[in-house]
C-alpha positions, 0 to 999 in steps of 0.5 A: 453703891460700895460706900469704902471708909479710908485711914491711917495714921499720920504720915502714913499716906492716907492721902496719896492713896485716896489721890491715887484711887481717885484717880482711879475712878472712885467717887472721894469725899475727904473729911479734912477737905470739907471741914476746912470749908465748914469752917471757912469764913461767913460759915457758922461753922467759924463763928462757933468754933471763935466762939469756943476758943477765941478771937485768936485762933485767926488768921490777920484775914479772918481765917482760921489759923490752922495752926495756932488751934491745933498747937491749943487742942493737941496738947489737951483733948478735953478742947479736942473733944469740943473742937470735935463737937462742933466741927464733925457734925458739920463734915457729916451732913456734907458727906452725906449730901455728897455721898448721895449725889454719887452713882448707884455702881460707884465706889464712894471713899469716905477719907476719914483720918478719925475713923478709928477713933471716933467708931465709924467703921460700921457706917462703911462696906469695908475699912481700908486701912493705910499702915506705917511704923509709927518710925515710918509716921514720926519721919515722914512728918519732921521730915517730909512736913517740917514739924518738931518732933515733939509736936509729931509725937503729941499729933501722933499720941492724938490719934488711935493706937495702929493696933486699933486701925488694924483692928477695924480693917479690912484690906489692910495698904502697906505704906511703910516702904519708899512710896515707888510701890504704892501705887501698884498695890493701891492699884490690886485693891481698887481692882477689887473693890471695882468689882465687889462695886458691881457685884 
């Protein structure tokens, strides 16, 4: 089994890269998706988050109002640390379960947005970083995701710097340009990962 950590700054295109790797045959373990599962209605995770941040972070249907919570935590590093201390252990436990279920020769890709921030690089055989310039990230967040420039900048600032991500990279996928060439670049990386998993 080859354990790969995949990360990239918000708006860099990591989700598209993880989709392409999964389509190629990788076993994808998506930390963001798991983070949603562990705070779904009725879970102990959601109860803990409500206890920490109050009932105002719930939507009318009882689910977590993620945009409202995001506005609170991305403006305050201490509150973000509290949220992470509640959610990260739950995500880690579920990720470990999914990894254990994978085949011996699998390429297991852990899609982890905060890999650099949380010092998780040593957990993986290699780290793949999807890289884009801050200007490209900002443009995509505002133009494609409809964020205000202020909100986009706050979310970017809450993450590791581009340099810090590149420091931990074993493989860098450049995604600063148009998406057209991305599939080809990811295909080349996939071929290398698959070869390593078989070795």
